[in-house]
VMD Tcl script that draws the C-alpha trace (Angstrom):
set ca {
  {17.30 11.92 3.86}
  {17.70 11.25 7.59}
  {19.74 8.39 9.01}
  {16.70 7.34 11.06}
  {14.77 6.73 7.82}
  {17.25 4.00 6.87}
  {18.97 2.64 9.97}
  {17.15 0.55 12.56}
  {18.44 -0.53 15.99}
  {18.47 -4.14 14.73}
  {21.11 -3.18 12.15}
  {23.59 -1.95 14.76}
  {26.25 -4.39 15.96}
  {28.49 -3.69 18.97}
  {31.85 -5.36 19.67}
  {31.97 -7.39 16.46}
  {35.21 -9.31 15.98}
  {36.84 -9.26 12.56}
  {40.45 -10.07 11.72}
  {40.66 -8.07 8.49}
  {38.94 -5.70 6.10}
  {38.21 -8.53 3.64}
  {36.70 -10.70 6.37}
  {34.51 -7.81 7.51}
  {33.33 -7.13 3.93}
  {32.48 -10.83 3.54}
  {30.51 -10.89 6.79}
  {28.57 -7.78 5.85}
  {27.86 -9.24 2.42}
  {26.44 -12.37 4.09}
  {24.23 -10.32 6.44}
  {23.03 -8.01 3.69}
  {22.32 -10.97 1.41}
  {20.09 -12.58 4.05}
  {18.26 -9.30 4.75}
  {17.84 -8.22 1.13}
  {17.59 -11.47 -0.81}
  {20.40 -10.34 -3.12}
  {23.31 -12.61 -4.02}
  {26.11 -12.38 -1.45}
  {28.82 -12.53 -4.12}
  {27.25 -9.60 -5.96}
  {27.26 -7.49 -2.78}
  {30.86 -8.43 -1.98}
  {31.93 -7.68 -5.56}
  {30.29 -4.22 -5.48}
  {31.98 -3.32 -2.18}
  {35.35 -4.75 -3.25}
  {35.24 -2.86 -6.54}
  {34.56 0.35 -4.63}
  {37.49 -0.33 -2.28}
  {39.76 -0.83 -5.32}
  {39.05 2.78 -6.29}
  {40.40 3.89 -2.91}
  {39.81 2.96 0.68}
  {36.55 4.06 2.26}
  {38.46 4.54 5.52}
  {37.86 8.26 6.04}
  {40.13 8.73 9.06}
  {39.85 8.86 12.85}
  {39.06 5.13 13.00}
  {36.01 5.39 10.71}
  {35.18 3.60 7.46}
  {32.07 3.91 5.29}
  {32.18 1.08 2.74}
  {29.49 1.88 0.18}
  {28.28 0.85 -3.23}
  {25.25 1.14 -5.47}
  {23.60 -2.23 -6.07}
  {21.26 -3.45 -8.81}
  {17.98 -4.85 -7.56}
  {17.95 -2.80 -4.37}
  {14.72 -0.87 -3.75}
  {15.91 1.41 -0.94}
  {19.15 2.31 0.86}
  {20.42 -0.30 3.34}
  {22.74 0.44 6.27}
  {24.48 -1.83 8.74}
  {26.49 -0.09 11.46}
  {29.28 -1.97 13.22}
  {31.53 -1.04 16.11}
  {34.43 -3.45 16.15}
  {35.74 -5.06 19.31}
  {39.30 -4.46 18.14}
  {40.37 -1.97 15.40}
  {41.55 -3.39 12.07}
  {43.65 -2.02 9.22}
  {41.39 -0.50 6.59}
  {44.02 1.34 4.54}
  {42.49 4.59 5.81}
  {43.68 7.96 4.60}
  {45.31 8.65 7.99}
  {46.58 5.06 8.52}
  {44.60 4.83 11.79}
  {43.03 1.37 12.31}
  {39.23 1.35 12.02}
  {36.80 0.49 14.82}
  {33.65 2.19 13.49}
  {32.22 0.93 10.20}
  {29.04 2.03 8.49}
  {28.13 -0.15 5.50}
  {25.89 1.50 2.93}
  {24.21 -0.03 -0.10}
  {21.99 2.09 -2.34}
  {19.90 1.49 -5.46}
  {21.76 2.04 -8.73}
  {19.05 4.44 -9.83}
  {19.20 7.85 -8.16}
  {22.83 8.66 -7.50}
  {21.65 11.75 -5.59}
  {20.19 9.44 -2.91}
  {23.52 7.63 -2.60}
  {25.41 10.89 -2.17}
  {22.85 12.38 0.23}
  {22.90 9.35 2.52}
  {26.69 9.14 2.39}
  {26.97 12.85 3.25}
  {24.51 12.52 6.17}
  {26.50 9.63 7.64}
  {29.86 11.35 7.17}
  {28.50 14.56 8.75}
  {27.23 12.69 11.79}
  {30.49 10.76 12.21}
  {32.55 13.98 12.10}
  {31.09 14.94 15.47}
  {33.54 14.21 18.32}
  {30.54 13.89 20.67}
  {28.93 11.26 18.44}
  {32.17 9.29 18.20}
  {32.67 9.38 21.97}
  {29.11 8.11 22.49}
  {29.55 5.31 19.95}
  {32.85 4.19 21.42}
  {31.52 4.30 25.01}
  {28.25 2.48 24.25}
  {27.69 -0.97 25.67}
  {24.44 -1.70 23.80}
  {23.41 -1.36 20.13}
  {20.50 0.91 21.13}
  {22.97 3.44 22.59}
  {24.90 3.52 19.31}
  {21.66 3.89 17.37}
  {20.57 6.86 19.48}
  {23.98 8.50 19.04}
  {23.58 8.25 15.26}
  {20.15 9.82 15.06}
  {19.81 13.22 13.44}
  {19.07 16.13 15.74}
  {15.39 16.03 16.59}
  {15.01 12.32 15.81}
  {15.72 11.19 19.38}
  {12.59 12.95 20.65}
  {10.43 11.09 18.15}
  {11.79 7.66 19.21}
  {11.16 8.14 22.92}
}
mol new
graphics top color blue
foreach p $ca { graphics top sphere $p radius 0.5 }
foreach p [lrange $ca 0 end-1] q [lrange $ca 1 end] { graphics top cylinder $p $q radius 0.2 }
display resetview
């Protein structure tokens, strides 16, 4: 599955201000609830439960909070570049400024893992990270996240 099949430019936020990991999870839960029509508390609970298993801060200032969610028909991504890095209890203790929220249907764990792997692969690229951190507009971040070959099809 390609990132471009799930993420839209409207779901990219640049220079979002959040004081803490919990506040950021709450804000994402609110946004996802409005977009998906799923209870905000249920979304927050799923993400919080996942974080209790271990931080989704993967290092180098990146976090990918993710959880399967009942009632979801297709994967849902919201990508956020924070205005100021926050503590995310990451594996390398580096504060996080790039956050990719991922919710997936509870059925089909292969989809969850495939999407998660595609995002993690893309965010391992130093070039992608430089582009995301230098971007001034959401569209620039979106284009940086596209899979190779996708950019030509959006132009």
